[in-house]
NUBAFI-974878 format. One record per residue (C-alpha): residue number from 1; residue in one letter; chain; x, y, z. Coordinates in nm, 2 decimals. Layout:
N
(site NUM, A, A, (X, Y, Z));
...
***
This chain:
474
(site 1, M, A, (8.93, 16.66, -10.27));
(site 2, T, A, (8.65, 16.66, -10.52));
(site 3, G, A, (8.46, 16.96, -10.64));
(site 4, E, A, (8.09, 17.04, -10.68));
(site 5, G, A, (7.88, 16.74, -10.77));
(site 6, G, A, (8.16, 16.50, -10.67));
(site 7, R, A, (8.37, 16.59, -10.98));
(site 8, P, A, (8.74, 16.58, -10.93));
(site 9, R, A, (8.94, 16.90, -10.89));
(site 10, H, A, (9.27, 16.75, -10.98));
(site 11, V, A, (9.32, 16.46, -11.23));
(site 12, V, A, (9.65, 16.31, -11.32));
(site 13, V, A, (9.70, 16.15, -11.66));
(site 14, V, A, (9.99, 15.90, -11.68));
(site 15, G, A, (10.11, 15.89, -12.03));
(site 16, A, A, (10.15, 16.17, -12.28));
(site 17, G, A, (10.07, 15.98, -12.60));
(site 18, V, A, (9.77, 16.06, -12.81));
(site 19, A, A, (9.54, 15.85, -12.58));
(site 20, G, A, (9.66, 16.03, -12.27));
(site 21, L, A, (9.65, 16.38, -12.43));
(site 22, S, A, (9.30, 16.31, -12.57));
(site 23, A, A, (9.19, 16.23, -12.21));
(site 24, A, A, (9.35, 16.56, -12.09));
(site 25, W, A, (9.17, 16.75, -12.37));
(site 26, R, A, (8.83, 16.60, -12.28));
(site 27, L, A, (8.89, 16.65, -11.91));
(site 28, R, A, (8.95, 17.02, -11.97));
(site 29, A, A, (8.62, 17.04, -12.16));
(site 30, E, A, (8.43, 16.86, -11.89));
(site 31, L, A, (8.58, 17.02, -11.58));
(site 32, G, A, (8.64, 17.37, -11.70));
(site 33, P, A, (8.92, 17.62, -11.65));
(site 34, E, A, (8.95, 17.59, -11.27));
(site 35, A, A, (9.03, 17.22, -11.26));
(site 36, R, A, (9.39, 17.11, -11.23));
(site 37, I, A, (9.51, 16.85, -11.49));
(site 38, T, A, (9.86, 16.70, -11.47));
(site 39, V, A, (10.01, 16.48, -11.74));
(site 40, C, A, (10.32, 16.27, -11.65));
(site 41, D, A, (10.54, 16.08, -11.89));
(site 42, A, A, (10.88, 15.92, -11.88));
(site 43, A, A, (10.97, 16.05, -12.23));
(site 44, S, A, (11.13, 16.39, -12.28));
(site 45, V, A, (10.87, 16.50, -12.54));
(site 46, P, A, (10.49, 16.45, -12.56));
(site 47, G, A, (10.31, 16.25, -12.83));
(site 48, G, A, (10.40, 15.89, -12.77));
(site 49, K, A, (10.41, 15.72, -13.11));
(site 50, L, A, (10.31, 16.05, -13.29));
(site 51, R, A, (10.65, 16.21, -13.36));
(site 52, T, A, (10.72, 16.48, -13.61));
(site 53, V, A, (11.09, 16.57, -13.68));
(site 54, D, A, (11.27, 16.81, -13.92));
(site 55, L, A, (11.39, 16.62, -14.22));
(site 56, A, A, (11.58, 16.83, -14.47));
(site 57, G, A, (11.39, 17.13, -14.35));
(site 58, V, A, (11.05, 16.97, -14.38));
(site 59, P, A, (10.82, 16.85, -14.09));
(site 60, F, A, (10.80, 16.47, -14.13));
(site 61, D, A, (10.63, 16.20, -13.93));
(site 62, V, A, (10.85, 15.92, -13.80));
(site 63, G, A, (10.58, 15.74, -13.60));
(site 64, A, A, (10.22, 15.71, -13.70));
(site 65, E, A, (10.18, 15.89, -14.03));
(site 66, A, A, (9.80, 15.90, -14.09));
(site 67, V, A, (9.46, 15.86, -13.93));
(site 68, L, A, (9.19, 15.63, -14.06));
(site 69, T, A, (8.89, 15.84, -14.16));
(site 70, R, A, (8.63, 15.55, -14.15));
(site 71, R, A, (8.65, 15.57, -13.77));
(site 72, P, A, (8.54, 15.92, -13.68));
(site 73, E, A, (8.72, 15.99, -13.35));
(site 74, G, A, (9.05, 16.10, -13.49));
(site 75, I, A, (8.92, 16.34, -13.75));
(site 76, Q, A, (8.66, 16.48, -13.50));
(site 77, L, A, (8.94, 16.56, -13.25));
(site 78, M, A, (9.14, 16.73, -13.52));
(site 79, R, A, (8.84, 16.95, -13.61));
(site 80, E, A, (8.77, 17.02, -13.24));
(site 81, A, A, (9.13, 17.14, -13.22));
(site 82, G, A, (9.08, 17.38, -13.50));
(site 83, L, A, (9.29, 17.19, -13.76));
(site 84, D, A, (9.04, 17.16, -14.04));
(site 85, A, A, (9.25, 17.37, -14.27));
(site 86, A, A, (9.55, 17.15, -14.21));
(site 87, L, A, (9.38, 16.82, -14.30));
(site 88, V, A, (9.51, 16.66, -14.62));
(site 89, H, A, (9.44, 16.32, -14.79));
(site 90, P, A, (9.66, 16.09, -15.00));
(site 91, T, A, (9.70, 16.12, -15.37));
(site 92, S, A, (9.54, 15.86, -15.60));
(site 93, A, A, (9.87, 15.66, -15.61));
(site 94, S, A, (9.81, 15.30, -15.51));
(site 95, G, A, (10.03, 15.06, -15.32));
(site 96, S, A, (10.23, 14.76, -15.43));
(site 97, V, A, (10.36, 14.44, -15.28));
(site 98, R, A, (10.67, 14.23, -15.34));
(site 99, A, A, (10.58, 13.88, -15.44));
(site 100, F, A, (10.78, 13.61, -15.62));
(site 101, G, A, (11.07, 13.85, -15.66));
(site 102, R, A, (10.85, 14.10, -15.85));
(site 103, T, A, (10.69, 14.43, -15.73));
(site 104, L, A, (10.32, 14.41, -15.82));
(site 105, P, A, (10.02, 14.63, -15.77));
(site 106, L, A, (9.85, 14.56, -15.44));
(site 107, P, A, (9.53, 14.37, -15.54));
(site 108, R, A, (9.19, 14.52, -15.49));
(site 109, G, A, (8.90, 14.30, -15.37));
(site 110, T, A, (9.07, 14.20, -15.05));
(site 111, V, A, (9.03, 14.29, -14.68));
(site 112, M, A, (9.37, 14.31, -14.51));
(site 113, G, A, (9.50, 14.08, -14.78));
(site 114, I, A, (9.22, 13.82, -14.75));
(site 115, P, A, (9.08, 13.76, -15.10));
(site 116, S, A, (8.72, 13.79, -15.20));
(site 117, S, A, (8.78, 13.57, -15.50));
(site 118, A, A, (9.07, 13.39, -15.68));
(site 119, E, A, (9.05, 13.65, -15.95));
(site 120, A, A, (9.12, 13.93, -15.71));
(site 121, V, A, (9.47, 13.79, -15.63));
(site 122, A, A, (9.55, 13.63, -15.97));
(site 123, D, A, (9.86, 13.84, -16.02));
(site 124, V, A, (10.01, 13.78, -15.68));
(site 125, L, A, (9.98, 13.40, -15.62));
(site 126, S, A, (10.11, 13.09, -15.80));
(site 127, P, A, (9.87, 12.86, -15.98));
(site 128, E, A, (9.87, 12.63, -15.68));
(site 129, G, A, (9.79, 12.92, -15.45));
(site 130, L, A, (9.51, 13.03, -15.68));
(site 131, R, A, (9.36, 12.68, -15.67));
(site 132, A, A, (9.36, 12.69, -15.29));
(site 133, V, A, (9.17, 13.03, -15.29));
(site 134, A, A, (8.92, 12.91, -15.55));
(site 135, G, A, (8.85, 12.60, -15.35));
(site 136, E, A, (8.80, 12.77, -15.01));
(site 137, P, A, (8.42, 12.83, -15.04));
(site 138, N, A, (8.37, 12.46, -15.11));
(site 139, T, A, (8.45, 12.37, -14.75));
(site 140, P, A, (8.19, 12.52, -14.51));
(site 141, L, A, (8.33, 12.71, -14.22));
(site 142, R, A, (8.18, 12.73, -13.87));
(site 143, L, A, (8.38, 12.98, -13.65));
(site 144, P, A, (8.40, 12.89, -13.28));
(site 145, H, A, (8.29, 13.15, -13.04));
(site 146, H, A, (8.63, 13.18, -12.88));
(site 147, D, A, (8.92, 13.35, -13.06));
(site 148, V, A, (9.14, 13.16, -13.30));
(site 149, S, A, (9.48, 13.23, -13.46));
(site 150, L, A, (9.43, 13.44, -13.77));
(site 151, G, A, (9.73, 13.29, -13.95));
(site 152, G, A, (9.63, 12.94, -13.85));
(site 153, L, A, (9.28, 12.98, -13.99));
(site 154, L, A, (9.40, 13.14, -14.31));
(site 155, R, A, (9.67, 12.88, -14.38));
(site 156, E, A, (9.41, 12.61, -14.32));
(site 157, R, A, (9.16, 12.77, -14.56));
(site 158, F, A, (9.38, 12.92, -14.82));
(site 159, G, A, (9.73, 12.77, -14.79));
(site 160, D, A, (10.05, 12.96, -14.70));
(site 161, E, A, (10.08, 13.20, -15.00));
(site 162, V, A, (9.79, 13.43, -14.90));
(site 163, V, A, (9.94, 13.47, -14.55));
(site 164, D, A, (10.30, 13.51, -14.66));
(site 165, R, A, (10.25, 13.73, -14.96));
(site 166, L, A, (9.95, 13.94, -14.87));
(site 167, V, A, (9.82, 13.93, -14.52));
(site 168, D, A, (10.15, 13.93, -14.33));
(site 169, P, A, (10.29, 14.23, -14.52));
(site 170, L, A, (9.98, 14.43, -14.45));
(site 171, L, A, (9.96, 14.33, -14.08));
(site 172, G, A, (10.33, 14.41, -14.04));
(site 173, G, A, (10.26, 14.77, -14.10));
(site 174, V, A, (9.99, 14.78, -13.83));
(site 175, Y, A, (10.12, 14.55, -13.56));
(site 176, A, A, (10.48, 14.47, -13.66));
(site 177, G, A, (10.35, 14.11, -13.62));
(site 178, G, A, (10.25, 13.83, -13.85));
(site 179, A, A, (9.91, 13.66, -13.88));
(site 180, D, A, (10.02, 13.35, -13.69));
(site 181, G, A, (10.06, 13.54, -13.37));
(site 182, L, A, (9.75, 13.75, -13.39));
(site 183, G, A, (9.39, 13.66, -13.31));
(site 184, L, A, (9.11, 13.68, -13.57));
(site 185, R, A, (8.85, 13.84, -13.34));
(site 186, A, A, (9.09, 14.10, -13.21));
(site 187, T, A, (9.25, 14.21, -13.54));
(site 188, L, A, (8.97, 14.16, -13.79));
(site 189, P, A, (8.64, 14.18, -13.59));
(site 190, A, A, (8.44, 14.27, -13.90));
(site 191, V, A, (8.54, 13.94, -14.07));
(site 192, A, A, (8.46, 13.75, -13.76));
(site 193, A, A, (8.12, 13.92, -13.73));
(site 194, A, A, (8.04, 13.83, -14.10));
(site 195, L, A, (8.12, 13.47, -14.02));
(site 196, D, A, (7.91, 13.48, -13.70));
(site 197, A, A, (7.62, 13.63, -13.90));
(site 198, G, A, (7.61, 13.33, -14.14));
(site 199, A, A, (7.88, 13.37, -14.41));
(site 200, S, A, (7.98, 13.01, -14.50));
(site 201, S, A, (8.34, 13.08, -14.59));
(site 202, L, A, (8.61, 13.34, -14.55));
(site 203, T, A, (8.57, 13.43, -14.92));
(site 204, E, A, (8.20, 13.49, -14.88));
(site 205, A, A, (8.26, 13.70, -14.56));
(site 206, V, A, (8.52, 13.92, -14.74));
(site 207, A, A, (8.31, 13.95, -15.06));
(site 208, G, A, (8.03, 14.10, -14.86));
(site 209, M, A, (8.27, 14.36, -14.72));
(site 210, V, A, (8.42, 14.47, -15.05));
(site 211, P, A, (8.22, 14.75, -15.21));
(site 212, A, A, (8.10, 14.69, -15.57));
(site 213, T, A, (8.25, 15.03, -15.67));
(site 214, P, A, (8.54, 15.19, -15.48));
(site 215, S, A, (8.44, 15.47, -15.25));
(site 216, A, A, (8.53, 15.83, -15.35));
(site 217, E, A, (8.58, 15.91, -14.98));
(site 218, P, A, (8.95, 15.90, -14.88));
(site 219, V, A, (9.04, 15.63, -14.63));
(site 220, F, A, (9.32, 15.81, -14.46));
(site 221, A, A, (9.42, 16.17, -14.37));
(site 222, T, A, (9.71, 16.35, -14.21));
(site 223, L, A, (9.80, 16.70, -14.12));
(site 224, R, A, (10.01, 16.95, -14.32));
(site 225, G, A, (10.30, 17.01, -14.08));
(site 226, G, A, (10.28, 16.66, -13.94));
(site 227, L, A, (10.07, 16.49, -13.67));
(site 228, G, A, (10.29, 16.66, -13.41));
(site 229, V, A, (10.06, 16.97, -13.48));
(site 230, L, A, (9.78, 16.78, -13.32));
(site 231, I, A, (9.99, 16.69, -13.01));
(site 232, D, A, (10.08, 17.06, -12.97));
(site 233, R, A, (9.71, 17.16, -12.99));
(site 234, L, A, (9.61, 16.90, -12.73));
(site 235, V, A, (9.88, 17.01, -12.49));
(site 236, E, A, (9.79, 17.37, -12.53));
(site 237, G, A, (9.42, 17.32, -12.52));
(site 238, S, A, (9.42, 17.10, -12.22));
(site 239, G, A, (9.61, 17.35, -12.02));
(site 240, A, A, (9.78, 17.06, -11.85));
(site 241, D, A, (10.08, 17.08, -11.62));
(site 242, L, A, (10.32, 16.86, -11.83));
(site 243, R, A, (10.57, 16.66, -11.63));
(site 244, L, A, (10.80, 16.51, -11.89));
(site 245, G, A, (11.10, 16.29, -11.81));
(site 246, Q, A, (10.92, 16.19, -11.49));
(site 247, P, A, (10.80, 15.83, -11.49));
(site 248, V, A, (10.54, 15.73, -11.23));
(site 249, R, A, (10.73, 15.49, -11.00));
(site 250, E, A, (10.45, 15.40, -10.76));
(site 251, L, A, (10.08, 15.43, -10.73));
(site 252, H, A, (9.90, 15.43, -10.40));
(site 253, R, A, (9.54, 15.47, -10.28));
(site 254, R, A, (9.49, 15.75, -10.02));
(site 255, P, A, (9.27, 15.69, -9.72));
(site 256, D, A, (9.02, 15.95, -9.85));
(site 257, G, A, (8.99, 15.76, -10.18));
(site 258, G, A, (9.22, 15.98, -10.38));
(site 259, W, A, (9.56, 15.89, -10.53));
(site 260, L, A, (9.92, 15.93, -10.44));
(site 261, L, A, (10.17, 15.90, -10.73));
(site 262, R, A, (10.54, 15.88, -10.67));
(site 263, L, A, (10.75, 16.02, -10.96));
(site 264, G, A, (11.10, 15.96, -11.07));
(site 265, A, A, (11.30, 15.66, -11.18));
(site 266, A, A, (11.41, 15.58, -10.82));
(site 267, A, A, (11.34, 15.70, -10.47));
(site 268, T, A, (11.57, 15.98, -10.36));
(site 269, A, A, (11.65, 16.08, -10.00));
(site 270, H, A, (11.71, 16.45, -10.10));
(site 271, A, A, (11.37, 16.56, -10.23));
(site 272, P, A, (11.10, 16.30, -10.18));
(site 273, A, A, (10.82, 16.57, -10.15));
(site 274, E, A, (10.88, 16.69, -10.50));
(site 275, A, A, (10.85, 16.34, -10.63));
(site 276, D, A, (10.49, 16.30, -10.50));
(site 277, V, A, (10.17, 16.41, -10.67));
(site 278, E, A, (9.83, 16.38, -10.51));
(site 279, A, A, (9.51, 16.37, -10.72));
(site 280, D, A, (9.14, 16.30, -10.69));
(site 281, A, A, (9.13, 16.08, -11.00));
(site 282, M, A, (9.37, 15.92, -11.25));
(site 283, V, A, (9.38, 15.81, -11.61));
(site 284, L, A, (9.64, 15.54, -11.69));
(site 285, A, A, (9.74, 15.56, -12.06));
(site 286, V, A, (10.08, 15.37, -12.06));
(site 287, P, A, (10.21, 15.06, -12.24));
(site 288, P, A, (10.12, 14.72, -12.08));
(site 289, P, A, (10.44, 14.67, -11.88));
(site 290, S, A, (10.40, 15.00, -11.70));
(site 291, A, A, (10.03, 14.95, -11.65));
(site 292, S, A, (10.09, 14.60, -11.51));
(site 293, R, A, (10.35, 14.73, -11.26));
(site 294, L, A, (10.14, 15.03, -11.14));
(site 295, L, A, (9.82, 14.84, -11.11));
(site 296, A, A, (9.97, 14.54, -10.92));
(site 297, A, A, (9.84, 14.65, -10.58));
(site 298, V, A, (9.54, 14.85, -10.69));
(site 299, A, A, (9.37, 14.62, -10.95));
(site 300, P, A, (9.58, 14.29, -10.95));
(site 301, D, A, (9.35, 14.11, -11.20));
(site 302, A, A, (9.40, 14.40, -11.45));
(site 303, A, A, (9.78, 14.40, -11.38));
(site 304, A, A, (9.79, 14.03, -11.46));
(site 305, A, A, (9.60, 14.07, -11.79));
(site 306, Y, A, (9.83, 14.36, -11.89));
(site 307, G, A, (10.13, 14.14, -11.80));
(site 308, E, A, (10.02, 13.87, -12.05));
(site 309, M, A, (10.04, 14.11, -12.35));
(site 310, E, A, (10.35, 14.10, -12.57));
(site 311, L, A, (10.51, 14.39, -12.75));
(site 312, A, A, (10.69, 14.44, -13.08));
(site 313, S, A, (10.97, 14.68, -13.15));
(site 314, M, A, (11.03, 14.86, -13.48));
(site 315, A, A, (11.21, 15.15, -13.64));
(site 316, V, A, (11.13, 15.41, -13.90));
(site 317, V, A, (11.42, 15.51, -14.13));
(site 318, A, A, (11.34, 15.84, -14.29));
(site 319, L, A, (11.53, 15.94, -14.60));
(site 320, A, A, (11.53, 16.27, -14.78));
(site 321, L, A, (11.66, 16.21, -15.14));
(site 322, P, A, (11.79, 16.49, -15.37));
(site 323, P, A, (11.53, 16.69, -15.57));
(site 324, G, A, (11.47, 16.53, -15.91));
(site 325, T, A, (11.53, 16.17, -15.79));
(site 326, E, A, (11.29, 15.94, -15.98));
(site 327, L, A, (11.06, 15.73, -15.76));
(site 328, P, A, (10.81, 15.47, -15.87));
(site 329, P, A, (10.46, 15.61, -15.92));
(site 330, T, A, (10.32, 15.40, -15.63));
(site 331, S, A, (10.26, 15.51, -15.28));
(site 332, G, A, (10.49, 15.25, -15.15));
(site 333, V, A, (10.57, 14.88, -15.14));
(site 334, L, A, (10.51, 14.60, -14.88));
(site 335, I, A, (10.76, 14.32, -14.84));
(site 336, G, A, (10.67, 13.98, -14.71));
(site 337, E, A, (10.90, 13.81, -14.45));
(site 338, R, A, (10.99, 13.53, -14.69));
(site 339, E, A, (11.08, 13.75, -14.99));
(site 340, R, A, (11.45, 13.75, -15.07));
(site 341, R, A, (11.68, 14.00, -15.25));
(site 342, S, A, (11.87, 13.90, -15.56));
(site 343, D, A, (12.17, 13.80, -15.34));
(site 344, G, A, (11.95, 13.55, -15.15));
(site 345, E, A, (11.95, 13.75, -14.83));
(site 346, P, A, (11.62, 13.86, -14.66));
(site 347, F, A, (11.52, 14.23, -14.68));
(site 348, T, A, (11.59, 14.44, -14.38));
(site 349, A, A, (11.29, 14.67, -14.45));
(site 350, K, A, (10.94, 14.53, -14.43));
(site 351, A, A, (10.79, 14.82, -14.62));
(site 352, F, A, (10.86, 15.15, -14.79));
(site 353, T, A, (10.63, 15.45, -14.80));
(site 354, F, A, (10.71, 15.69, -15.09));
(site 355, S, A, (10.58, 15.99, -14.90));
(site 356, A, A, (10.66, 16.23, -15.17));
(site 357, T, A, (10.43, 16.03, -15.40));
(site 358, K, A, (10.16, 15.94, -15.14));
(site 359, W, A, (10.11, 16.29, -15.00));
(site 360, A, A, (10.08, 16.59, -15.24));
(site 361, H, A, (10.19, 16.84, -14.98));
(site 362, Y, A, (10.54, 16.69, -14.98));
(site 363, G, A, (10.58, 16.74, -15.35));
(site 364, G, A, (10.69, 17.05, -15.54));
(site 365, E, A, (10.97, 17.16, -15.77));
(site 366, G, A, (11.31, 17.16, -15.61));
(site 367, R, A, (11.20, 16.99, -15.29));
(site 368, P, A, (11.37, 16.68, -15.15));
(site 369, L, A, (11.19, 16.35, -15.20));
(site 370, L, A, (11.09, 16.20, -14.87));
(site 371, I, A, (11.07, 15.83, -14.80));
(site 372, R, A, (11.00, 15.61, -14.49));
(site 373, G, A, (11.15, 15.27, -14.46));
(site 374, S, A, (10.99, 15.05, -14.18));
(site 375, V, A, (11.20, 14.79, -14.01));
(site 376, G, A, (11.12, 14.53, -13.74));
(site 377, R, A, (10.89, 14.24, -13.69));
(site 378, F, A, (10.76, 14.07, -13.37));
(site 379, G, A, (11.01, 13.81, -13.25));
(site 380, E, A, (11.30, 13.93, -13.46));
(site 381, P, A, (11.49, 14.17, -13.24));
(site 382, R, A, (11.83, 14.11, -13.42));
(site 383, T, A, (11.72, 14.32, -13.72));
(site 384, L, A, (11.72, 14.62, -13.50));
(site 385, Q, A, (12.04, 14.54, -13.31));
(site 386, V, A, (12.27, 14.74, -13.54));
(site 387, S, A, (12.38, 15.11, -13.53));
(site 388, D, A, (12.17, 15.38, -13.69));
(site 389, D, A, (12.43, 15.42, -13.97));
(site 390, E, A, (12.41, 15.05, -14.05));
(site 391, L, A, (12.03, 15.05, -14.04));
(site 392, V, A, (12.03, 15.34, -14.29));
(site 393, A, A, (12.28, 15.16, -14.51));
(site 394, R, A, (12.07, 14.84, -14.51));
(site 395, V, A, (11.75, 15.02, -14.59));
(site 396, R, A, (11.91, 15.21, -14.87));
(site 397, S, A, (12.04, 14.89, -15.01));
(site 398, D, A, (11.68, 14.74, -15.00));
(site 399, L, A, (11.55, 15.06, -15.17));
(site 400, A, A, (11.81, 15.02, -15.45));
(site 401, E, A, (11.71, 14.65, -15.49));
(site 402, L, A, (11.34, 14.73, -15.52));
(site 403, T, A, (11.35, 15.05, -15.72));
(site 404, G, A, (11.70, 15.11, -15.86));
(site 405, V, A, (11.73, 15.43, -15.66));
(site 406, V, A, (12.09, 15.48, -15.53));
(site 407, A, A, (12.09, 15.85, -15.47));
(site 408, E, A, (12.28, 15.97, -15.16));
(site 409, P, A, (12.03, 16.11, -14.91));
(site 410, V, A, (12.06, 16.48, -14.82));
(site 411, D, A, (11.93, 16.40, -14.48));
(site 412, T, A, (11.83, 16.09, -14.27));
(site 413, H, A, (11.66, 16.02, -13.94));
(site 414, V, A, (11.62, 15.69, -13.75));
(site 415, M, A, (11.34, 15.67, -13.50));
(site 416, R, A, (11.34, 15.35, -13.29));
(site 417, W, A, (11.02, 15.24, -13.12));
(site 418, G, A, (11.13, 14.99, -12.86));
(site 419, G, A, (10.83, 14.78, -12.75));
(site 420, G, A, (10.61, 15.02, -12.93));
(site 421, L, A, (10.34, 14.80, -13.06));
(site 422, P, A, (10.11, 14.57, -12.85));
(site 423, Q, A, (10.04, 14.23, -13.01));
(site 424, Y, A, (9.67, 14.14, -13.03));
(site 425, A, A, (9.73, 13.77, -12.98));
(site 426, V, A, (9.46, 13.50, -12.95));
(site 427, G, A, (9.24, 13.59, -12.66));
(site 428, H, A, (9.32, 13.96, -12.66));
(site 429, A, A, (8.95, 14.07, -12.63));
(site 430, D, A, (8.92, 13.85, -12.32));
(site 431, R, A, (9.23, 14.01, -12.16));
(site 432, V, A, (9.09, 14.35, -12.23));
(site 433, A, A, (8.75, 14.25, -12.07));
(site 434, R, A, (8.94, 14.13, -11.76));
(site 435, I, A, (9.12, 14.46, -11.74));
(site 436, E, A, (8.80, 14.66, -11.77));
(site 437, R, A, (8.61, 14.44, -11.52));
(site 438, A, A, (8.90, 14.48, -11.27));
(site 439, V, A, (8.92, 14.86, -11.31));
(site 440, E, A, (8.54, 14.93, -11.32));
(site 441, P, A, (8.48, 14.91, -10.94));
(site 442, V, A, (8.79, 15.13, -10.86));
(site 443, E, A, (8.65, 15.48, -10.82));
(site 444, G, A, (8.85, 15.75, -10.98));
(site 445, L, A, (9.06, 15.52, -11.21));
(site 446, A, A, (9.03, 15.46, -11.58));
(site 447, V, A, (9.26, 15.31, -11.84));
(site 448, A, A, (9.33, 15.40, -12.21));
(site 449, G, A, (9.58, 15.34, -12.49));
(site 450, A, A, (9.67, 15.12, -12.78));
(site 451, A, A, (9.67, 14.80, -12.58));
(site 452, L, A, (9.29, 14.80, -12.55));
(site 453, H, A, (9.06, 14.84, -12.85));
(site 454, G, A, (9.29, 14.92, -13.14));
(site 455, V, A, (9.64, 15.05, -13.22));
(site 456, G, A, (9.53, 15.33, -13.46));
(site 457, I, A, (9.49, 15.69, -13.37));
(site 458, P, A, (9.10, 15.69, -13.37));
(site 459, A, A, (9.09, 15.39, -13.14));
(site 460, C, A, (9.34, 15.55, -12.90));
(site 461, V, A, (9.15, 15.88, -12.90));
(site 462, A, A, (8.83, 15.69, -12.83));
(site 463, T, A, (8.98, 15.51, -12.52));
(site 464, G, A, (9.13, 15.84, -12.39));
(site 465, T, A, (8.79, 16.02, -12.43));
(site 466, A, A, (8.61, 15.73, -12.26));
(site 467, A, A, (8.86, 15.73, -11.98));
(site 468, A, A, (8.81, 16.10, -11.92));
(site 469, L, A, (8.43, 16.08, -11.91));
(site 470, R, A, (8.45, 15.78, -11.67));
(site 471, V, A, (8.66, 15.97, -11.41));
(site 472, V, A, (8.43, 16.27, -11.42));
(site 473, G, A, (8.13, 16.05, -11.36));
(site 474, R, A, (7.99, 16.03, -11.71));
***
């Protein structure tokens, strides 16, 4: 049943990641204390890809580690949740990239690795690669209205080196996928918009986006105590009935227009009633495979579009090194897929974050030095098909190759994210538009999550908030 003004009295949110919990938080603000809000998730803990663990006695993030400040939604939610005092920003340490067997400063004057000039990437590319960058503006570019392969366009315009040595390492940290499998309009809409507005080359488009002087405003932020603090606040502030370890098995429309959700991995003859939840409205904030399955009978066009999305798996290997271990002065290092170790073998890790250098709150005399190694690229599952101990050993070996650090960790943690990152392939925006068109006429239903309008925390918060407002009639 719905309440006064047609507003729902009971809303179920399927998915306890940051998108789903943002929806629950906004639902509570909109519907007040009397409304019933239920959040269901197959996982045993809330938070989705935000996960804070104890590493050598220190709260440490082994999922997303930061929020982009240039999109306001994430920071605004943290402030709404009363976490102003816990907000922290990175140090001035800059990043680095592995290129031609050397670890070099990450060049400025680029947007996601795309150069604004040959000079901007002079230290990272070969003379041949630099000539290709310098000549790119000489061939006018007219971007088609439909989406195109980001990697295909960049290789055509700049050659392979820009993609292999700069763009792919940066994209690997965001999507766990390379430029060849991603769409330009979905992953770099600002670059596409500059070209649509009249920029005659990629170089010109990027040059117009790079500020003449670096901004003093920090680009990223996180929370002292880990991003799990935000998850705890959202759970508490939403006042939701949290049903963890209970996947939604089936979704049915009730004759009165409400919803019936069947919970549990499989039907049971013993207690079917306990596995049913009825609601006036629902927010679906789950990965594409689950969304596709649940929407098959309710919004088949949306289910089909979700079913076309592919996912990448990855892992975070967290290392706590003994106090006093010497780390490079950079915030971390990105590693291209084609880079090789001195023994000729590929690196297992695609990136390292030197958290003890990047974030001041992890520093301090006598404290362990914390590091994140990221592993896993789209289409390469074999890298992750080893034991946790073997993964730690391989990541440590890569760390020694890159930095000379061989210290035995005082603590380790391996966090695997199976199918954790949706791939924004060519045509992604069209697929999302199909989903939203199919869901729009279904009263009391909204969708949210990283598969829609961005994989970062602000984008997920934005979809969760929008979904909550939709189901309450705003």
